[in-house]
Chimera marker file (.cmm) of the C-alpha trace (Angstrom):
<marker_set name="trace">
<marker id="1" x="-250.672" y="-264.155" z="106.441" r="1" g="1" b="0" radius="0.5"/>
<marker id="2" x="-247.043" y="-263.380" z="106.428" r="1" g="1" b="0" radius="0.5"/>
<marker id="3" x="-246.829" y="-264.877" z="103.002" r="1" g="1" b="0" radius="0.5"/>
<marker id="4" x="-249.470" y="-262.513" z="101.802" r="1" g="1" b="0" radius="0.5"/>
<marker id="5" x="-247.624" y="-259.475" z="103.146" r="1" g="1" b="0" radius="0.5"/>
<marker id="6" x="-244.445" y="-260.676" z="101.522" r="1" g="1" b="0" radius="0.5"/>
<marker id="7" x="-246.152" y="-261.170" z="98.171" r="1" g="1" b="0" radius="0.5"/>
<marker id="8" x="-247.707" y="-257.722" z="98.317" r="1" g="1" b="0" radius="0.5"/>
<marker id="9" x="-244.362" y="-256.097" z="99.141" r="1" g="1" b="0" radius="0.5"/>
<marker id="10" x="-242.746" y="-257.901" z="96.274" r="1" g="1" b="0" radius="0.5"/>
<marker id="11" x="-245.420" y="-256.826" z="93.802" r="1" g="1" b="0" radius="0.5"/>
<marker id="12" x="-245.210" y="-253.226" z="95.001" r="1" g="1" b="0" radius="0.5"/>
<marker id="13" x="-241.445" y="-253.204" z="94.592" r="1" g="1" b="0" radius="0.5"/>
<marker id="14" x="-241.532" y="-254.705" z="91.155" r="1" g="1" b="0" radius="0.5"/>
<marker id="15" x="-244.304" y="-252.345" z="90.020" r="1" g="1" b="0" radius="0.5"/>
<marker id="16" x="-242.414" y="-249.222" z="91.109" r="1" g="1" b="0" radius="0.5"/>
<marker id="17" x="-239.080" y="-250.257" z="89.565" r="1" g="1" b="0" radius="0.5"/>
<marker id="18" x="-238.802" y="-250.389" z="85.851" r="1" g="1" b="0" radius="0.5"/>
<marker id="19" x="-236.803" y="-253.309" z="84.672" r="1" g="1" b="0" radius="0.5"/>
<marker id="20" x="-233.634" y="-252.017" z="83.038" r="1" g="1" b="0" radius="0.5"/>
<marker id="21" x="-231.525" y="-255.070" z="82.564" r="1" g="1" b="0" radius="0.5"/>
<marker id="22" x="-227.998" y="-255.677" z="83.710" r="1" g="1" b="0" radius="0.5"/>
<marker id="23" x="-226.957" y="-252.053" z="84.331" r="1" g="1" b="0" radius="0.5"/>
<marker id="24" x="-229.181" y="-249.391" z="85.800" r="1" g="1" b="0" radius="0.5"/>
<marker id="25" x="-227.941" y="-245.848" z="85.283" r="1" g="1" b="0" radius="0.5"/>
<marker id="26" x="-229.878" y="-243.827" z="87.793" r="1" g="1" b="0" radius="0.5"/>
<marker id="27" x="-228.914" y="-241.353" z="90.555" r="1" g="1" b="0" radius="0.5"/>
<marker id="28" x="-226.926" y="-243.968" z="92.527" r="1" g="1" b="0" radius="0.5"/>
<marker id="29" x="-224.076" y="-244.077" z="89.991" r="1" g="1" b="0" radius="0.5"/>
<marker id="30" x="-222.941" y="-240.450" z="90.424" r="1" g="1" b="0" radius="0.5"/>
<marker id="31" x="-223.471" y="-240.776" z="94.170" r="1" g="1" b="0" radius="0.5"/>
<marker id="32" x="-221.179" y="-243.844" z="94.293" r="1" g="1" b="0" radius="0.5"/>
<marker id="33" x="-218.553" y="-242.052" z="92.189" r="1" g="1" b="0" radius="0.5"/>
<marker id="34" x="-218.699" y="-239.095" z="94.564" r="1" g="1" b="0" radius="0.5"/>
<marker id="35" x="-218.315" y="-241.410" z="97.570" r="1" g="1" b="0" radius="0.5"/>
<marker id="36" x="-215.243" y="-243.063" z="95.996" r="1" g="1" b="0" radius="0.5"/>
<marker id="37" x="-213.637" y="-239.689" z="95.253" r="1" g="1" b="0" radius="0.5"/>
<marker id="38" x="-214.377" y="-238.505" z="98.797" r="1" g="1" b="0" radius="0.5"/>
<marker id="39" x="-212.899" y="-241.737" z="100.200" r="1" g="1" b="0" radius="0.5"/>
<marker id="40" x="-209.758" y="-241.220" z="98.099" r="1" g="1" b="0" radius="0.5"/>
<marker id="41" x="-209.303" y="-237.664" z="99.376" r="1" g="1" b="0" radius="0.5"/>
<marker id="42" x="-209.858" y="-238.693" z="103.013" r="1" g="1" b="0" radius="0.5"/>
<marker id="43" x="-207.497" y="-241.662" z="102.733" r="1" g="1" b="0" radius="0.5"/>
<marker id="44" x="-204.872" y="-239.472" z="101.073" r="1" g="1" b="0" radius="0.5"/>
<marker id="45" x="-205.057" y="-236.901" z="103.870" r="1" g="1" b="0" radius="0.5"/>
<marker id="46" x="-205.353" y="-239.323" z="106.773" r="1" g="1" b="0" radius="0.5"/>
<marker id="47" x="-203.293" y="-242.308" z="105.717" r="1" g="1" b="0" radius="0.5"/>
<marker id="48" x="-201.167" y="-242.005" z="102.575" r="1" g="1" b="0" radius="0.5"/>
<marker id="49" x="-199.559" y="-238.597" z="103.253" r="1" g="1" b="0" radius="0.5"/>
<marker id="50" x="-198.316" y="-239.454" z="106.783" r="1" g="1" b="0" radius="0.5"/>
<marker id="51" x="-197.131" y="-242.888" z="105.671" r="1" g="1" b="0" radius="0.5"/>
<marker id="52" x="-195.280" y="-241.382" z="102.702" r="1" g="1" b="0" radius="0.5"/>
<marker id="53" x="-193.739" y="-238.767" z="104.996" r="1" g="1" b="0" radius="0.5"/>
<marker id="54" x="-192.520" y="-241.448" z="107.426" r="1" g="1" b="0" radius="0.5"/>
<marker id="55" x="-191.112" y="-243.497" z="104.550" r="1" g="1" b="0" radius="0.5"/>
<marker id="56" x="-189.316" y="-240.445" z="103.132" r="1" g="1" b="0" radius="0.5"/>
<marker id="57" x="-187.838" y="-239.593" z="106.542" r="1" g="1" b="0" radius="0.5"/>
<marker id="58" x="-186.700" y="-243.184" z="106.983" r="1" g="1" b="0" radius="0.5"/>
<marker id="59" x="-185.143" y="-243.207" z="103.521" r="1" g="1" b="0" radius="0.5"/>
<marker id="60" x="-183.321" y="-239.942" z="104.267" r="1" g="1" b="0" radius="0.5"/>
<marker id="61" x="-182.099" y="-241.299" z="107.630" r="1" g="1" b="0" radius="0.5"/>
<marker id="62" x="-180.772" y="-244.466" z="105.989" r="1" g="1" b="0" radius="0.5"/>
<marker id="63" x="-179.030" y="-242.523" z="103.206" r="1" g="1" b="0" radius="0.5"/>
<marker id="64" x="-177.482" y="-240.161" z="105.769" r="1" g="1" b="0" radius="0.5"/>
<marker id="65" x="-176.203" y="-243.060" z="107.875" r="1" g="1" b="0" radius="0.5"/>
<marker id="66" x="-174.812" y="-244.833" z="104.825" r="1" g="1" b="0" radius="0.5"/>
<marker id="67" x="-173.024" y="-241.672" z="103.725" r="1" g="1" b="0" radius="0.5"/>
<marker id="68" x="-171.553" y="-241.135" z="107.197" r="1" g="1" b="0" radius="0.5"/>
<marker id="69" x="-170.533" y="-244.787" z="107.389" r="1" g="1" b="0" radius="0.5"/>
<marker id="70" x="-168.776" y="-244.667" z="104.032" r="1" g="1" b="0" radius="0.5"/>
<marker id="71" x="-166.973" y="-241.436" z="105.017" r="1" g="1" b="0" radius="0.5"/>
<marker id="72" x="-165.902" y="-242.976" z="108.319" r="1" g="1" b="0" radius="0.5"/>
<marker id="73" x="-164.731" y="-246.109" z="106.529" r="1" g="1" b="0" radius="0.5"/>
<marker id="74" x="-162.710" y="-244.030" z="104.068" r="1" g="1" b="0" radius="0.5"/>
<marker id="75" x="-161.091" y="-242.120" z="106.949" r="1" g="1" b="0" radius="0.5"/>
<marker id="76" x="-160.330" y="-245.390" z="108.754" r="1" g="1" b="0" radius="0.5"/>
<marker id="77" x="-158.750" y="-246.845" z="105.620" r="1" g="1" b="0" radius="0.5"/>
<marker id="78" x="-156.640" y="-243.703" z="105.152" r="1" g="1" b="0" radius="0.5"/>
<marker id="79" x="-155.496" y="-243.829" z="108.793" r="1" g="1" b="0" radius="0.5"/>
<marker id="80" x="-154.720" y="-247.543" z="108.468" r="1" g="1" b="0" radius="0.5"/>
<marker id="81" x="-152.704" y="-246.948" z="105.313" r="1" g="1" b="0" radius="0.5"/>
<marker id="82" x="-150.769" y="-244.120" z="106.975" r="1" g="1" b="0" radius="0.5"/>
<marker id="83" x="-150.153" y="-246.300" z="110.039" r="1" g="1" b="0" radius="0.5"/>
<marker id="84" x="-148.835" y="-249.137" z="107.872" r="1" g="1" b="0" radius="0.5"/>
<marker id="85" x="-146.532" y="-246.741" z="106.009" r="1" g="1" b="0" radius="0.5"/>
<marker id="86" x="-145.242" y="-245.290" z="109.282" r="1" g="1" b="0" radius="0.5"/>
<marker id="87" x="-144.757" y="-248.783" z="110.688" r="1" g="1" b="0" radius="0.5"/>
<marker id="88" x="-142.800" y="-249.872" z="107.601" r="1" g="1" b="0" radius="0.5"/>
<marker id="89" x="-140.624" y="-246.744" z="107.829" r="1" g="1" b="0" radius="0.5"/>
<marker id="90" x="-139.940" y="-247.335" z="111.523" r="1" g="1" b="0" radius="0.5"/>
<marker id="91" x="-139.056" y="-250.972" z="110.827" r="1" g="1" b="0" radius="0.5"/>
<marker id="92" x="-136.579" y="-249.903" z="108.133" r="1" g="1" b="0" radius="0.5"/>
<marker id="93" x="-135.031" y="-247.371" z="110.509" r="1" g="1" b="0" radius="0.5"/>
<marker id="94" x="-134.808" y="-249.921" z="113.323" r="1" g="1" b="0" radius="0.5"/>
<marker id="95" x="-133.148" y="-252.414" z="110.956" r="1" g="1" b="0" radius="0.5"/>
<marker id="96" x="-130.591" y="-249.753" z="110.031" r="1" g="1" b="0" radius="0.5"/>
<marker id="97" x="-129.967" y="-248.984" z="113.714" r="1" g="1" b="0" radius="0.5"/>
<marker id="98" x="-129.580" y="-252.686" z="114.506" r="1" g="1" b="0" radius="0.5"/>
<marker id="99" x="-127.179" y="-253.177" z="111.580" r="1" g="1" b="0" radius="0.5"/>
<marker id="100" x="-125.164" y="-250.143" z="112.652" r="1" g="1" b="0" radius="0.5"/>
<marker id="101" x="-125.022" y="-251.359" z="116.254" r="1" g="1" b="0" radius="0.5"/>
<marker id="102" x="-123.917" y="-254.825" z="115.126" r="1" g="1" b="0" radius="0.5"/>
<marker id="103" x="-121.208" y="-253.305" z="112.939" r="1" g="1" b="0" radius="0.5"/>
<marker id="104" x="-119.988" y="-251.127" z="115.818" r="1" g="1" b="0" radius="0.5"/>
<marker id="105" x="-120.027" y="-254.125" z="118.152" r="1" g="1" b="0" radius="0.5"/>
<marker id="106" x="-118.004" y="-256.158" z="115.662" r="1" g="1" b="0" radius="0.5"/>
<marker id="107" x="-115.511" y="-253.312" z="115.304" r="1" g="1" b="0" radius="0.5"/>
<marker id="108" x="-115.181" y="-253.001" z="119.087" r="1" g="1" b="0" radius="0.5"/>
<marker id="109" x="-114.716" y="-256.772" z="119.431" r="1" g="1" b="0" radius="0.5"/>
<marker id="110" x="-112.135" y="-256.749" z="116.646" r="1" g="1" b="0" radius="0.5"/>
<marker id="111" x="-110.270" y="-253.849" z="118.316" r="1" g="1" b="0" radius="0.5"/>
<marker id="112" x="-110.378" y="-255.629" z="121.692" r="1" g="1" b="0" radius="0.5"/>
<marker id="113" x="-109.094" y="-258.832" z="120.108" r="1" g="1" b="0" radius="0.5"/>
<marker id="114" x="-106.282" y="-256.937" z="118.374" r="1" g="1" b="0" radius="0.5"/>
<marker id="115" x="-105.386" y="-255.185" z="121.630" r="1" g="1" b="0" radius="0.5"/>
<marker id="116" x="-105.477" y="-258.482" z="123.508" r="1" g="1" b="0" radius="0.5"/>
<marker id="117" x="-103.264" y="-260.083" z="120.866" r="1" g="1" b="0" radius="0.5"/>
<marker id="118" x="-100.799" y="-257.170" z="121.087" r="1" g="1" b="0" radius="0.5"/>
<marker id="119" x="-100.818" y="-257.373" z="124.881" r="1" g="1" b="0" radius="0.5"/>
<marker id="120" x="-100.312" y="-261.120" z="124.697" r="1" g="1" b="0" radius="0.5"/>
<marker id="121" x="-97.448" y="-260.753" z="122.212" r="1" g="1" b="0" radius="0.5"/>
<marker id="122" x="-95.871" y="-258.103" z="124.409" r="1" g="1" b="0" radius="0.5"/>
<marker id="123" x="-96.163" y="-260.369" z="127.458" r="1" g="1" b="0" radius="0.5"/>
<marker id="124" x="-94.781" y="-263.317" z="125.514" r="1" g="1" b="0" radius="0.5"/>
<marker id="125" x="-91.879" y="-261.191" z="124.249" r="1" g="1" b="0" radius="0.5"/>
<marker id="126" x="-91.214" y="-259.853" z="127.739" r="1" g="1" b="0" radius="0.5"/>
<marker id="127" x="-91.386" y="-263.342" z="129.196" r="1" g="1" b="0" radius="0.5"/>
<marker id="128" x="-89.083" y="-264.604" z="126.468" r="1" g="1" b="0" radius="0.5"/>
<marker id="129" x="-86.606" y="-261.784" z="127.113" r="1" g="1" b="0" radius="0.5"/>
<marker id="130" x="-86.708" y="-262.414" z="130.825" r="1" g="1" b="0" radius="0.5"/>
<marker id="131" x="-86.211" y="-266.103" z="130.259" r="1" g="1" b="0" radius="0.5"/>
<marker id="132" x="-83.329" y="-265.424" z="127.875" r="1" g="1" b="0" radius="0.5"/>
<marker id="133" x="-81.694" y="-263.025" z="130.301" r="1" g="1" b="0" radius="0.5"/>
<marker id="134" x="-82.218" y="-265.449" z="133.128" r="1" g="1" b="0" radius="0.5"/>
<marker id="135" x="-80.713" y="-268.320" z="131.157" r="1" g="1" b="0" radius="0.5"/>
<marker id="136" x="-77.777" y="-266.109" z="130.110" r="1" g="1" b="0" radius="0.5"/>
<marker id="137" x="-77.123" y="-265.196" z="133.716" r="1" g="1" b="0" radius="0.5"/>
<marker id="138" x="-77.196" y="-268.797" z="134.741" r="1" g="1" b="0" radius="0.5"/>
<marker id="139" x="-74.886" y="-269.737" z="131.948" r="1" g="1" b="0" radius="0.5"/>
<marker id="140" x="-72.457" y="-266.924" z="132.983" r="1" g="1" b="0" radius="0.5"/>
<marker id="141" x="-72.656" y="-267.888" z="136.583" r="1" g="1" b="0" radius="0.5"/>
<marker id="142" x="-72.115" y="-271.544" z="135.873" r="1" g="1" b="0" radius="0.5"/>
<marker id="143" x="-69.159" y="-271.039" z="133.632" r="1" g="1" b="0" radius="0.5"/>
<link id1="1" id2="2" r="1" g="1" b="0" radius="0.2"/>
<link id1="2" id2="3" r="1" g="1" b="0" radius="0.2"/>
<link id1="3" id2="4" r="1" g="1" b="0" radius="0.2"/>
<link id1="4" id2="5" r="1" g="1" b="0" radius="0.2"/>
<link id1="5" id2="6" r="1" g="1" b="0" radius="0.2"/>
<link id1="6" id2="7" r="1" g="1" b="0" radius="0.2"/>
<link id1="7" id2="8" r="1" g="1" b="0" radius="0.2"/>
<link id1="8" id2="9" r="1" g="1" b="0" radius="0.2"/>
<link id1="9" id2="10" r="1" g="1" b="0" radius="0.2"/>
<link id1="10" id2="11" r="1" g="1" b="0" radius="0.2"/>
<link id1="11" id2="12" r="1" g="1" b="0" radius="0.2"/>
<link id1="12" id2="13" r="1" g="1" b="0" radius="0.2"/>
<link id1="13" id2="14" r="1" g="1" b="0" radius="0.2"/>
<link id1="14" id2="15" r="1" g="1" b="0" radius="0.2"/>
<link id1="15" id2="16" r="1" g="1" b="0" radius="0.2"/>
<link id1="16" id2="17" r="1" g="1" b="0" radius="0.2"/>
<link id1="17" id2="18" r="1" g="1" b="0" radius="0.2"/>
<link id1="18" id2="19" r="1" g="1" b="0" radius="0.2"/>
<link id1="19" id2="20" r="1" g="1" b="0" radius="0.2"/>
<link id1="20" id2="21" r="1" g="1" b="0" radius="0.2"/>
<link id1="21" id2="22" r="1" g="1" b="0" radius="0.2"/>
<link id1="22" id2="23" r="1" g="1" b="0" radius="0.2"/>
<link id1="23" id2="24" r="1" g="1" b="0" radius="0.2"/>
<link id1="24" id2="25" r="1" g="1" b="0" radius="0.2"/>
<link id1="25" id2="26" r="1" g="1" b="0" radius="0.2"/>
<link id1="26" id2="27" r="1" g="1" b="0" radius="0.2"/>
<link id1="27" id2="28" r="1" g="1" b="0" radius="0.2"/>
<link id1="28" id2="29" r="1" g="1" b="0" radius="0.2"/>
<link id1="29" id2="30" r="1" g="1" b="0" radius="0.2"/>
<link id1="30" id2="31" r="1" g="1" b="0" radius="0.2"/>
<link id1="31" id2="32" r="1" g="1" b="0" radius="0.2"/>
<link id1="32" id2="33" r="1" g="1" b="0" radius="0.2"/>
<link id1="33" id2="34" r="1" g="1" b="0" radius="0.2"/>
<link id1="34" id2="35" r="1" g="1" b="0" radius="0.2"/>
<link id1="35" id2="36" r="1" g="1" b="0" radius="0.2"/>
<link id1="36" id2="37" r="1" g="1" b="0" radius="0.2"/>
<link id1="37" id2="38" r="1" g="1" b="0" radius="0.2"/>
<link id1="38" id2="39" r="1" g="1" b="0" radius="0.2"/>
<link id1="39" id2="40" r="1" g="1" b="0" radius="0.2"/>
<link id1="40" id2="41" r="1" g="1" b="0" radius="0.2"/>
<link id1="41" id2="42" r="1" g="1" b="0" radius="0.2"/>
<link id1="42" id2="43" r="1" g="1" b="0" radius="0.2"/>
<link id1="43" id2="44" r="1" g="1" b="0" radius="0.2"/>
<link id1="44" id2="45" r="1" g="1" b="0" radius="0.2"/>
<link id1="45" id2="46" r="1" g="1" b="0" radius="0.2"/>
<link id1="46" id2="47" r="1" g="1" b="0" radius="0.2"/>
<link id1="47" id2="48" r="1" g="1" b="0" radius="0.2"/>
<link id1="48" id2="49" r="1" g="1" b="0" radius="0.2"/>
<link id1="49" id2="50" r="1" g="1" b="0" radius="0.2"/>
<link id1="50" id2="51" r="1" g="1" b="0" radius="0.2"/>
<link id1="51" id2="52" r="1" g="1" b="0" radius="0.2"/>
<link id1="52" id2="53" r="1" g="1" b="0" radius="0.2"/>
<link id1="53" id2="54" r="1" g="1" b="0" radius="0.2"/>
<link id1="54" id2="55" r="1" g="1" b="0" radius="0.2"/>
<link id1="55" id2="56" r="1" g="1" b="0" radius="0.2"/>
<link id1="56" id2="57" r="1" g="1" b="0" radius="0.2"/>
<link id1="57" id2="58" r="1" g="1" b="0" radius="0.2"/>
<link id1="58" id2="59" r="1" g="1" b="0" radius="0.2"/>
<link id1="59" id2="60" r="1" g="1" b="0" radius="0.2"/>
<link id1="60" id2="61" r="1" g="1" b="0" radius="0.2"/>
<link id1="61" id2="62" r="1" g="1" b="0" radius="0.2"/>
<link id1="62" id2="63" r="1" g="1" b="0" radius="0.2"/>
<link id1="63" id2="64" r="1" g="1" b="0" radius="0.2"/>
<link id1="64" id2="65" r="1" g="1" b="0" radius="0.2"/>
<link id1="65" id2="66" r="1" g="1" b="0" radius="0.2"/>
<link id1="66" id2="67" r="1" g="1" b="0" radius="0.2"/>
<link id1="67" id2="68" r="1" g="1" b="0" radius="0.2"/>
<link id1="68" id2="69" r="1" g="1" b="0" radius="0.2"/>
<link id1="69" id2="70" r="1" g="1" b="0" radius="0.2"/>
<link id1="70" id2="71" r="1" g="1" b="0" radius="0.2"/>
<link id1="71" id2="72" r="1" g="1" b="0" radius="0.2"/>
<link id1="72" id2="73" r="1" g="1" b="0" radius="0.2"/>
<link id1="73" id2="74" r="1" g="1" b="0" radius="0.2"/>
<link id1="74" id2="75" r="1" g="1" b="0" radius="0.2"/>
<link id1="75" id2="76" r="1" g="1" b="0" radius="0.2"/>
<link id1="76" id2="77" r="1" g="1" b="0" radius="0.2"/>
<link id1="77" id2="78" r="1" g="1" b="0" radius="0.2"/>
<link id1="78" id2="79" r="1" g="1" b="0" radius="0.2"/>
<link id1="79" id2="80" r="1" g="1" b="0" radius="0.2"/>
<link id1="80" id2="81" r="1" g="1" b="0" radius="0.2"/>
<link id1="81" id2="82" r="1" g="1" b="0" radius="0.2"/>
<link id1="82" id2="83" r="1" g="1" b="0" radius="0.2"/>
<link id1="83" id2="84" r="1" g="1" b="0" radius="0.2"/>
<link id1="84" id2="85" r="1" g="1" b="0" radius="0.2"/>
<link id1="85" id2="86" r="1" g="1" b="0" radius="0.2"/>
<link id1="86" id2="87" r="1" g="1" b="0" radius="0.2"/>
<link id1="87" id2="88" r="1" g="1" b="0" radius="0.2"/>
<link id1="88" id2="89" r="1" g="1" b="0" radius="0.2"/>
<link id1="89" id2="90" r="1" g="1" b="0" radius="0.2"/>
<link id1="90" id2="91" r="1" g="1" b="0" radius="0.2"/>
<link id1="91" id2="92" r="1" g="1" b="0" radius="0.2"/>
<link id1="92" id2="93" r="1" g="1" b="0" radius="0.2"/>
<link id1="93" id2="94" r="1" g="1" b="0" radius="0.2"/>
<link id1="94" id2="95" r="1" g="1" b="0" radius="0.2"/>
<link id1="95" id2="96" r="1" g="1" b="0" radius="0.2"/>
<link id1="96" id2="97" r="1" g="1" b="0" radius="0.2"/>
<link id1="97" id2="98" r="1" g="1" b="0" radius="0.2"/>
<link id1="98" id2="99" r="1" g="1" b="0" radius="0.2"/>
<link id1="99" id2="100" r="1" g="1" b="0" radius="0.2"/>
<link id1="100" id2="101" r="1" g="1" b="0" radius="0.2"/>
<link id1="101" id2="102" r="1" g="1" b="0" radius="0.2"/>
<link id1="102" id2="103" r="1" g="1" b="0" radius="0.2"/>
<link id1="103" id2="104" r="1" g="1" b="0" radius="0.2"/>
<link id1="104" id2="105" r="1" g="1" b="0" radius="0.2"/>
<link id1="105" id2="106" r="1" g="1" b="0" radius="0.2"/>
<link id1="106" id2="107" r="1" g="1" b="0" radius="0.2"/>
<link id1="107" id2="108" r="1" g="1" b="0" radius="0.2"/>
<link id1="108" id2="109" r="1" g="1" b="0" radius="0.2"/>
<link id1="109" id2="110" r="1" g="1" b="0" radius="0.2"/>
<link id1="110" id2="111" r="1" g="1" b="0" radius="0.2"/>
<link id1="111" id2="112" r="1" g="1" b="0" radius="0.2"/>
<link id1="112" id2="113" r="1" g="1" b="0" radius="0.2"/>
<link id1="113" id2="114" r="1" g="1" b="0" radius="0.2"/>
<link id1="114" id2="115" r="1" g="1" b="0" radius="0.2"/>
<link id1="115" id2="116" r="1" g="1" b="0" radius="0.2"/>
<link id1="116" id2="117" r="1" g="1" b="0" radius="0.2"/>
<link id1="117" id2="118" r="1" g="1" b="0" radius="0.2"/>
<link id1="118" id2="119" r="1" g="1" b="0" radius="0.2"/>
<link id1="119" id2="120" r="1" g="1" b="0" radius="0.2"/>
<link id1="120" id2="121" r="1" g="1" b="0" radius="0.2"/>
<link id1="121" id2="122" r="1" g="1" b="0" radius="0.2"/>
<link id1="122" id2="123" r="1" g="1" b="0" radius="0.2"/>
<link id1="123" id2="124" r="1" g="1" b="0" radius="0.2"/>
<link id1="124" id2="125" r="1" g="1" b="0" radius="0.2"/>
<link id1="125" id2="126" r="1" g="1" b="0" radius="0.2"/>
<link id1="126" id2="127" r="1" g="1" b="0" radius="0.2"/>
<link id1="127" id2="128" r="1" g="1" b="0" radius="0.2"/>
<link id1="128" id2="129" r="1" g="1" b="0" radius="0.2"/>
<link id1="129" id2="130" r="1" g="1" b="0" radius="0.2"/>
<link id1="130" id2="131" r="1" g="1" b="0" radius="0.2"/>
<link id1="131" id2="132" r="1" g="1" b="0" radius="0.2"/>
<link id1="132" id2="133" r="1" g="1" b="0" radius="0.2"/>
<link id1="133" id2="134" r="1" g="1" b="0" radius="0.2"/>
<link id1="134" id2="135" r="1" g="1" b="0" radius="0.2"/>
<link id1="135" id2="136" r="1" g="1" b="0" radius="0.2"/>
<link id1="136" id2="137" r="1" g="1" b="0" radius="0.2"/>
<link id1="137" id2="138" r="1" g="1" b="0" radius="0.2"/>
<link id1="138" id2="139" r="1" g="1" b="0" radius="0.2"/>
<link id1="139" id2="140" r="1" g="1" b="0" radius="0.2"/>
<link id1="140" id2="141" r="1" g="1" b="0" radius="0.2"/>
<link id1="141" id2="142" r="1" g="1" b="0" radius="0.2"/>
<link id1="142" id2="143" r="1" g="1" b="0" radius="0.2"/>
</marker_set>
């Protein structure tokens, strides 16, 4: 019995539908095209526009951070260069101060040595004179 109902339904369906071949251009084609266009509009409003907005904001954020980072790096390089120049200048000045101090110290040592030599010569001369006078006195007193 069920087979009979199935056969009757199949005959009724085939009798009402004309056989058109591979493609059937009836009212379903424009309806499907309309559904696809409607789906595109809905997806554009609901999904693609917010996603594109988020991607644009992210791109802008990344570009802004990269720009700030490159500016900060340029400032850091300029400060480093200035620091190195200042450091080199201070080193040159300290070398000049050290050389000047060494020269002054050598001059002071040389003056002290000269003074000590003069004092020593004076003492030696005085001691020699005293010795000569003492020996002359002894030679006068003994004669």
